[in-house]
N, C-alpha and C positions, 0 to 999 in steps of 0.2 A: 267724276272720279279718276284719280289718276292713272297713270299705267299699271301700277304694281295691282290696285286694288280692281280693275277691270278685269283682270285674267287671273288673278288668285282669291278662289272664295275659300275660305277657311274650312275645315268641316266640324272645328270647333268654334265656337264665339268664344269661348270663356278666355281671357287674358292668359290666366293663370296655365292653360293647356299651352298654350301658343307659344310661350316666353319660358318654359321650364327650364330650368339649367342655363341660361342665359341669364345671369348676373347682372353685365351693362344694362339689357334691354328694360328687363324687371324694373331697374336703378331709373333707368327716364322715364317709363310707362308710371312709375307712380310718382315723380313729379307733377307731371302733366296731369294727372288724376287728382292729386292732391289740388290745384291750383291751376286751371285746366285757361282760365281767361287770361293768364301773365305772358308776354310778349316770351317767344323763342325760338330761336335760330342756332340749328344744330346740323351736324353731318352725321349718319351712320356710313360706318364703313366696314367691310367686310369681304369674302371672296362670296361665291354664287353658294346657295344653301346651307348657309350660315345663321339664317333667321331677320336680314334685314324687311324683308314683304312682310314676315310675321309680325314683327315689332311694328312699322306701319298702319299694319291691320287692326291690331289693337287700339294703338294712338287714335286711329281715325274713330274706332267703337265708342273711345275715352271722351273725343271731341263731340262727335253727336249727340253722347249721351248730355252734355253741357249745354246742348242747344247753340253749337260753334257749326257753320257749315264748314266742309273740308273740298278741295280741290284740288285739281295737279295742275301738270301742264298742259295735258291735250284738251284743257277746259276753262283756260281763260284768255281774254285780251291779249292782245300785244303787248298794250302799254296796263301792265298788271300794277294796281298801285296796293300798298297798303290796307289794310280793313280790320276793325276789332272785334268784326264775326265770321271772320272766315281764319281757315287753316290751310296752310298750301303744304301737300304732303308729297314728296316727287322720288317714284324707285326708278333705279337704273339710270341714272343722270349720267351716267358713264356714256350711255347712248343718245342722249344729247347731242345735237349740233352747238357749234360756238354762238348762235347768237341767242339761241335758246339758253344757253349754261350764262351768256352775260347778263337778261332780263335777271334770270335769277339772283346773278352777283348784286345789280342796282337794286332789287328789291331788299336785299340784306342788309345793304347799306344806308335805306332809304330813311329809316325808322323803327319806329317797334313795330312786328312783325311774328305769326307764328309760321316758322317755314322751318321744314324739314325734309332734309334730302339725302338719299341713300345711293351709294355708287360702290363698285367695286374698286380694287385698289388697279387695274387695267381696265383700257387702254388710258395711258397720260395723256392729259389735255391741256396746253396750257390754260384755256380758259376755265379748267375745273380748276387747276390748282389757286386760279384767283378768287373765284368763287369758295373754295376751302378754307382761304387766306380769310375773306370776307363774314364769313359764317365764324371761324374759329374766334371773333374778336367777340362774340357776345358766349360763346359756351365750346368747351370741347369738346372734340370728336368723338361719338361713339364708337368703339372697336368693336366689333365680335369677329369671334374664331370657333375651331372648333373644339367641341368638349373634352374634356379630359372625361377619366372613367368614373369621378363623382359626378361629373354634370350628367353624363350620360346614365347615371344608375338613377339622379333625379330626375331625368327625362321623362325615362322609360316608365317608371312607378308611378307617376303625374297621368299618361297617358292611358297607361295599362291599370290602373286604378287599384298599384298592390305593388309591391317589392321585387324586381326582379331578380331570380336564380342565378348566382354567381357564373354557371356555366352560358347563358343567354348573357351573361353583360361582358363575360369575353368574347363572346358571339360576334356581339355590336361592335366592344372595340377593333378587333381583326377584319370585320369584314366593312365597317363603315369609316375607320379614322377619325370617327367623333363628329361626323357632319350631320349637324339635326335633322337636314333633309331625308338622308337615307334613311336616321334612325328612324323617324317618324313613318316610313314607308316600311322598314320592318316590324316594329312593335305594332302599327296599325293591325297587318297581316297577322301577326300573333294575336291579337286583341280577338281576330275574325275567324280562329280556328287553327293556330300554330300549336304545337305543341312546346310546350317549358318546361319536362322533364329532360331526365337523362342527364350523362354529365359532356357529351358531344351534343349539342344539337345541332342543328342545322337552320340553312334558310327555311322560311315556310314557303309552302307554295305559292305563285306571283308575282311574290317580289322584286326578282329579277326580268318580269315582265313588265313590271309597273316602271322601274327605272329604263329599261328598255325605251318604254313609252314617251319618256321623258329626251332620252338621249336620240330619239331620231329627228327631235326640234332643231339641232346641232346642226354646224355649217358642213358639208362632205367633207371638206378638207380638213375641219378639225374631228369628225368622226375616223377619218383614215389614220388622222396618228394617235388616236386613243388605241383602234385596232393595232399595229404598229407596234406599238408601245406596252399594248398587252399582249402581245403573242412573243416578246422577248426582245426586241430593239432597244437598245441601250435609248435613254430619253436625251438625245446628244444629238443636236443638230448638225451635225455633218454626217453623221447615221442616217438620220431620219432625212434627210435631204438625196441622201441616194436612194432610201426606199421609196420615196413618196414620189421621189421624181418634183421635188419642188427646189425654188431658190432657198439658201440657207438663211436669208433675210427674214423670207416667208415662216420658214420652221420656227426661226426664235420665236416671232409673233405668236405664232400657234402654239406655240410651248406655253408660254405667258399667259396667252387664253384661257388655256386649261387649266394653270394651276389657279385662276384668279377664278373660275366658273368651280370651283373646289372640285375638280375630278383626279386631282394627281398627288400622292403622298408627298412628303417633303423633300425625299429623293427622286423627285420625278417619276416614279414609276407609278402606273395606275390603282387607284382604290382599288382594293378586292372585289368588292361588289358591282364598280360599275367596270370593271375588267369583265366578270363574270354577265353582264349585260351584253358588253361589245362586241364579245366573244363568240357569245350566242346567236347573235345577230346575223353572222358571218358566215357564207358559203364553206363548207370544207374547203372545196379547190382555190376560194380566195385566200383561207388561213394558209394554207400549203405555200402559194406564192408570196406572200407576206413572208413567212417563214423563212423561203428562199431567200431572198432577195435582204433580210434581216442576216443571213447570217453569210453572203456574201459579202456583205457591208463590213461586219465584223472581223473576217476574216482578212479582207482589205488593209483594215486599217488596224490589225494587231490588236483586236479588242476582246474581252473575256465572250465565249460564246458557248458554255459547258450548256449552262440550263436552256438555251435557246435549243442545242441540240439533241436534247432531252426530249422537248416538245416534238421536237421533228421526229425523232425516234418514235416516240408515243401515237402519231399520227401515220405510221404505216412508210413514212416516207425513210429512203435508200440514196445511197452516192457515196463514190473515193470522198468525195470532200468530207461529208459529213462523220464517215468512218473514220477519216483522219483524228478527227478532233478528239475524239474517243479513245483512240489507240496515244495520241500526246499526254491528251489528260491523265491517262494509267502508268504512262512511261512516269510524267511527274507525280503520281502519287507515291511509286514505287523508291524514288530516290527522295522520300521524307526518313526524317529518322523518327516515325510517329509508331513504329512497331504495327502490329497485327491491325490494327485499326487501318490504318494507311492502308495495307495489303489487300484487304477488304474490299474497299474503295475502288483498288486497282484491279481487282477481280471483276467486280462487276461493271468498270470502265471498259475494261477489254470484251464483258459480254454485250455490252450495249454496242460498240464498234463491233462485231459480228451480226449484231443486230440490222447494223444500219447496211453491210453490204461489205466490210473486212474480209480479207481471205482467211479462214478459220484455222489452215493450215501454217500461217506465219505469223500467227499470232498465239498459235499453243503454246510454246516454250514459257514466254512471257506470262501468259494466261495462267500454265500449271505454277509456277511461281509463285506469282502471287498468291494464289490460290493454297499454294503449303505453308505461306507464312501467314495465312489467313487461318489457317486451322485444319481446313477442308482438304484432307491428304486422300481420300478417296478421288475427290474431282482431281487433285493436282497429279496422281496416277494416272487418271486415264488419259488427262492431255498428255502427259509428256510419255504416253506409252502410245499416244497419237502422231507425235512428234518422231520419234525413235522408229518409228514405220514408215514414215515418208521419206522416201531417198532424194526428193529435192528440198527437205528441212534445212533452211542455211543457216541455222543455231542448234545446232543437233549437241551441245559443248554443253547449253543452258539446259534444255531438253533432259539430256544424261545427269546430270548435277542435280536436277529436281525428281527425278527416279532414282537414282542412288541412295538421295538422303532419305528420301521417306521410305524408300527400305530400309536402312538403317533404322531409322525409327519405329519402324513396325516389326524388330528384332529380325529380319534378313539380312544379315550383313553380307553373308557368304553370296547371296544374290546382289545386292549394291554393288560389291568386288567386280562382279559379273558384269553388271552395267559400265565401269570404269573402263574395264578391259576393252570393252567393245568400243566405247564412244573413244578412247587414248587421251593419252594429256595433250595432243598438238591440238585437238578440237577442243577439251576440257579450260583452256587457255588460264587463267588465272585459279580455277579452281581444281588442278590439278594435283593440288599437295593433298587435298582430300581423299584421292585414291589412294595413296597409300596407306593412309588410314585404314582404308577398308579392307586392304589386303593384309596391312599388318595385322588387323582382328582377328581374321579366318587362316593365319599361319604362314601367311607365302611373304616371308621376309625379303628374300631376293626381288622380287617383284616391288614390294613397297620400294625396300630402297633407290631401285630402280625409277620408280615414279617418281620419287621425291627430286632426286636427282635432273631426272628431264625437265620438272617443273622450275631448275633454279635458272634459268635464263629470263628472257626480259617481261618480268611481271611488275603489274603497276605498283607504287610504294605506297597503297594503300592499308587503311587502318585492318580491315578486314583480310587484305590479303596476307598483311606482315601476321596474323595471326592464324590464317590457315598455315603458313610454311610452318611458326612456331610449335603449331597443334600436332603438324607431321613430325619434324623434327624431336620434338620432347617423346610423343609418343615410341618413338626409334630408340632413341637413348633408353626405354626404360624396359629393354630386352636383353642391352647389354649387359656383361655377366660382370662386370667389374667391381669392387664396393661404392664406388662415387656414383656409380648408374643411377639409384633409386631418387638421389637429390639432384643430379644434373634434369634428370625427366621432370623432377620436381619444378624446379626453378624454370624453366623453358615454357612448362603449361601454365603456369601462374603469370609467366608474364605475358602469354596468347591471352590467356583469360584476361589481363589488364586491358589488351589491345581492342578488345571486342568490346569488353564494356563502354570504352570511351567512345567505341567506333557511332556510336547510337540510331544506324539503321540496322535493322532486322538482318540478319546474314544466314541462308539458307545450308544447313551443315550436317553430316550426322552424328555428330555427334556434337556438344560443346566445348571448347576448352578447361572450361570450370567443368565440367562432371568429370571430362578425363584426369585433370588436375587433382582433384577431390578421389577418382577411385585410385590413384596413385596414392595419394596421400593414404589412403586407407590399408591400400596393402602394405606401406611401410612403417605405420605407424606413428604417421602426422596426422593426427583427428586435429589439433587446432587448426594445421592450415587446413585443412578439409572443410572444416566450420565458417573459417573466415573467406574463401572463395568461393564458397555456394554463396554467404549472404548476400558478399559484393554484386555477385551475379544476379541474384533473387532482385536486388534495389534498383539498379541499373537495367531490366531487364532484359540482358543478354542474350541471345539466341532465339529471342522471338517467344512467341506463346508456347510452339509446343516444351520447349526447354524448361519451361515453370516446374511442371511436376516432376520431370527429372531431375532439377535441382532440390526442389523438396523432397523428394523420397531420397536423396543420397543423404540430407540431412537428418532423416528420421532412421536410414540406419547407421546416420554417424552416433547418434543419441541413443539408439539401442545397443551398439559395440560399449558405448562408455556406462551402460548401463543404467540408462537414465530414459525409463522405460515410459513415463509419462510425458515426456518431449517427444520421442521417438512416437508415440499414439499420435499425440497431437498432429505432426509433422503430417502424419500417414492420412490423418481426415482430411488435408487439405488439398490432399493431393487429387481428389474426385473431380473431375472436370465434370460441365455443365450437363453435357450429354452421359453422363454416369459411367462410362467405360475410358479406357486407359488405352492407350497404345499396347503391343503384344510387349514392346522392349520393358515400357513402365511396369504395365499388368506383372510381368517377373520382380522383378524389384519389392513390387507392393506385394507380391503374396509370400515374397521371403521376408518382408519386415513384418507380416502380421503372422505367419510361421514362429519367427524369431522371436518377437513376442511373445506369446502362451507358452514356448517352449522354458522360455527365460523367468516365469511368472508361476512354473510347474502347472499350468490349467490344462490337464488332460484334454476336456470336452472341447475347449475353446482351439485347440492344436489339434484336433479331430477336424472340427469345422475349415479351418484354416487351409489344413493339409488338402483338403480336399477341393481346394480352391487352387491350392498352387498345382496339383495336378495338372488340371485342364492349362494355367500356364508355363507350364516346361514342355508339356506339345507343341505348342505355337512358338515356341522359341529355341534354334536350335544353338548348341554351345557356341560362344565364340569369347575373344580375347577380354571383354569387357565387361562380360555376364559372370564371372568366375566366383564372387564372393555370392551372388543369390544362390546360385548352384552347389557351391560349400552348405551352405545355412539349410538349403532342402534337402540335401544330403543326412545330414544329422538327424534332420526331423524326420527323413524317410527309415532311417537306424532303429528311432525311438519309437516307431510306431509300426516298426516288422512289415514294412512294406518297402526297401531299400532297392529292390530290384526293378523298381520304376524311376528311378533314376541313376540305376547302372550302364545302361546304354549312354548317357548323357554324361556322367563322368569321365567313359572312355573315349568320346569324341575330347571331351576338354583336354584327357592325356596325349591324346594323338597331336592335339592343337598344338600345345605346349614345349609335346617333343620335336617337333617342325619348326620349331623358333628355339628349339637349343637348350629348354628348360631353365628358363631366365629366372633367377631366383626372387625375384621381384614379384612375378606372377605366379610363379609357383607354389610359394611357402606358403599364402593363407590357406590353400586350397590343398596340400598337405596336412596341413591342421585341422582343417576341418574331416578329411578323410579319416585322418588316425583317430581323433573322438567318434566317426560314426562306429569302424571297425570295431572300437572297445563296447559300444552301446551295441553292437551284434553280438556281444560277447567273444569276438574274433581279434584275442590279444596277435594271434600270428599276422593275420592280416594289418594292422596295426603298426605293426614294426618298420615294414619297408617304407612307412610315410613317415615316420619317427627318422629312420637313418638318412632320408632325404633328406629333412629339414637339417641333419647334422651336416650333409654334405655341402645343402644350399648355405651354410651359417660362416664357411670359410670367407665367403667373399659378401657377406649381405649380416648387417645387424638386426635387423628386424627377425631376419629365419635363427640366428643363433638364439636372440630370444625365445622363440616359439621351440627353437631343439630344447633348449634346457627344460623346457614345461612340460614338454611332452615326453623326455626320458623321464622327467616326475612322476609324473601321469601315470605311466606304465608301471612305474615301481609300485607308487600308491595301489594300482589296480590290485597289484600281484602280492600286496600287503608287505612288502618290504621295501621299506623306502628309510632315507634320512632324513627326519625333522628337518635340520637345518636348509639340507638342499631342496626341499620342499618348499621351504618359506624364502629361500632367495628366487624360486624359478620365480616363485607368485609375484615376489617383488619385480623381477624382470618383465612380467606381466604388465604389471602399474606403469613402468615406464614407456610402455606402447601404447597408453591409452587402455588398455583391457586390465582395469582392477576389476571388475567381476569376473572376468575368468579367471582370476590369481584369486579371489576369495574364493570361489568355488574351488578352486584346486586344494587349498589347505581345510578348507570344511571336509572335501571328500577324504582328505589325510586324518583329520578330528574323527570322522567316521569309524574308520579303521584301526586305530591306535587303541592300544586295551592298559598305556599307560596315561593315566589323570594327569598328570604334570604336563604331560608332553600336549595330551587334548584342548587342556586350557590356554596352555602358550599358542597352541595352534590358533583355536578358536578367537584370543585375541588377535592376532595377526589376521584374522580373515573382519573384525570389525574396521582393524585399522584402513585395511586396505577401503572397504567399502565407504569410509570414511573421507577416502582422499577425492572420490569421483560421487555424481549423483547418486550413486546406488540405487538403492529403493526410494524411489522418488514418490511424494504423497502424487493422489490421482491427478488432481488439479495442483500446479505449482504454486507454489504462495505469489501473489502480486500479480497474478495472470487468468483473468477471470475466461471462462469458458469461450465467450465471443471475440477474445481479444484478437487484432489485426493478423499477428506472427506468434506462434508457439516460443518462450521463453523457457530458460533453461533451470529446470526445479534449484528451490534453494532450501529444503527443507528434507530431511533424511529420518527414515524410519530408525527406531535407536534397534542396536545390537542386541544379541543377545548373550548373557555371562555364559561363563564354563559352565559345563553340564554333561554327565555320568554319559558311556558309549550305550546306544541303543542295541537290544537284541536283533537279530535280521528278521523276526516277527514282528514287532515293532518299526522296523524300518518298512515295511509292508505297510503294515497299517497304517504310519504316518504317511506314506508315500499317496495312499489311496486318501487319505482327510485331505489334504491337499488339493485336490481334483474337482474336491467337492460332495463327493458319496457320503451316503449316509450310511448310518453302521449296518442296517440291512442288506443295502448294497454293496457291504464293502466286507460284507459274511459272505453273502454270494459268490462274491469273488474269491474267497480264500477258502470257502468249504468249512468257516468255520460259523458260529451262532452270532447273533446278534450282542449277544450278552457276552461273549467272550472278545469282541471288539472291544465293548465299553468297559471291559477286565482291562486291556492294553493302554485304552486311552487313558484311565483311572492312575494306572504304574505310570504312564510317561507325564502325567501332570505333577505326581508324585518327585520321582526325577530331577525333572526339569524345574522343579520348585517354582511352579506358574500359577496363579488361581484362577486368571480369566481365559478366554476362549482366542481371542486378541494375542494375549503375550503365549500362549500353546501354540498358534499359528506361524509368530514370528520364529519361536525357538526352532520347530520343524522346518522353516526354509532355510535355516540355517545349517541344519544338519546332514537333510535327505533331500532338499531343494535339488544342489548339485549334482543327485544321480539321473535327475533329467534331462542334463546336458550333457 
């Protein structure tokens, strides 16, 4: 019996099982079985575990079944001669010495023989090459290697007696790398009692022990090499020579031996199943020593060490060198232009550095910054607070900027300004302009100018640094009272946004230049600019993770102001994060958008529901310069719902803030516009007059304020019942020029309700229709061409038809129409107005007749035009 068959007794005699999936082996076996008496000289070459011994076992059975004796090198005389009734099968020929290989070579060249020689591709010997040349003249070599996925499926199915589930095939591919011997170990264990179900099956019990038993027969140096590589040492001769304390030439041979034995992947790492077995047999102390040696060797030669460092920390190892690995990796991740993903990775690496023994206080500022950029604001604030309370902290500027930025994002801009004051521009270094932004937003104009001036020294000329400087400068320009201030500020902030887009790397800011540019654009009627800068910021990911909801909400706000309520609703729906909760600043804007949408749709029940949520949002967000728009919207809604006292204190804070800034027209005009409407809804024209006068005063140096002033004056005249239709129409068209065609349409609608001149009413209603047609207006619930699951909202292209001219409604009919539009039934309307449901029905019938409509939809469309404006 030859060397292979003497130690290899296959569990299955069936050749189909032995050779399943091994296509070249099956081909050779079938040829021998078809004509076992034919001469044959062939070499079988392949790594260990790839089926050479299994093929020899199958051939031995075929020859014996045909009456042909089988011998091997260990059972033949020194002078082996050809024989017609003998087959010579030799396994592991690479282990034979020179004379033994020479005897086989002579046998191959002396005549017709049956000689089959199997060996591994390493070690290379001249005598083995000569034998291969001699045998190759008779038959090309049979090359065996690892199986692909299809081969694994075939072999597993044959050995198991049925098809393998896909997750089991995945497990075999991952753990065995297609080595047939390892596949057989796993599949045989599965057949003996392992689980085949489940999406993520694990190795059956006992498999690792079986593989480990086979590894025990390896040479000690080879086992040591497998352990070192399995524990993270690079499969590199220089690294391993130092770890194993061996000559580099010896290590090169050991690596070649391991590869030829079928124990390594193509990249030199240990096959996962083999790694589990070799690591399992090593004592914990031995593993830590090997990992320590590998870490030192990697560090000395500048090789990657992160995976190895993770293993050491998981094993409980600590040390300065190990902590430094994670710290450097965290710093490298923070410099990557990959947004929140890189920041989250950096935060994890800093946590690992602390677990490995790094000083938490020294890492706290960087860890806080990474956490904030990754979206974990709670953790960022805790770490920044820890650093700020440590007198020995060497990076107070970074910690202060993190704390201030997070506080600003949470709507606590005044507290953010306090942090910036305490840290000071000297320690803030390149982030110093951000202090000016927070100070300005809370009314400290002189301090803001000083902070910006103090930061004008030696700052790095980076894109982020430039964006920060321009952002602060633009914000300061916006509070100037000159006619050119709004456009100058908008231009500066737009350039800041462009710099941040190009910067790539996420920057931690109290607000983004795109958001500030959009807010300034909204305050001066440049809605197209707002949309453009926000869409660019979203596309580039500028501002990082936290800024996405901010930009989406401002797009929702812009669409709402334009009257594209469907688009506004779609943007609003996209702002809710995975956690389900927005930060207070974004929560305030979201609440104001929800309230504004309900108010503009004359939907009283929805307005009441949205107002309940808005009351909580406004309590959590003190007034600041950059949140005046939602405050104004909520003030109008509060007046409509007779709950104005809830917002009055916040409005008072806003007026004080604006007064401290010198009542800049750009910022004060929109709030006066909202306040005027709130006063009119409360039935207090006297309270509206100061705001109308303030708009007139602001109009001297601000075009946007001039348009609002004209519209405000016209609106008050309409409510007083004494108005010039031409002046009203001109004011409404002025609103159209600043992007508020919807407000203009409501203004002329109110005038149409109150005129007694049918000709004037028809003309005003025609103007209202024209104004609605110039903007998105009453958009369809789902914009045409934009399905509900589209990645981003798109503007609506289809608009509802406007009503034709119609007679004036009576006061009672207007009351009934108002309640119909809120969705109440006739009985509910009757209870509300203290009349019978029959009387309500009578009023509705008269309105149908007056408006010359037949369907419910037509009636609602006409009523929204005539009385919907009264909700606003």
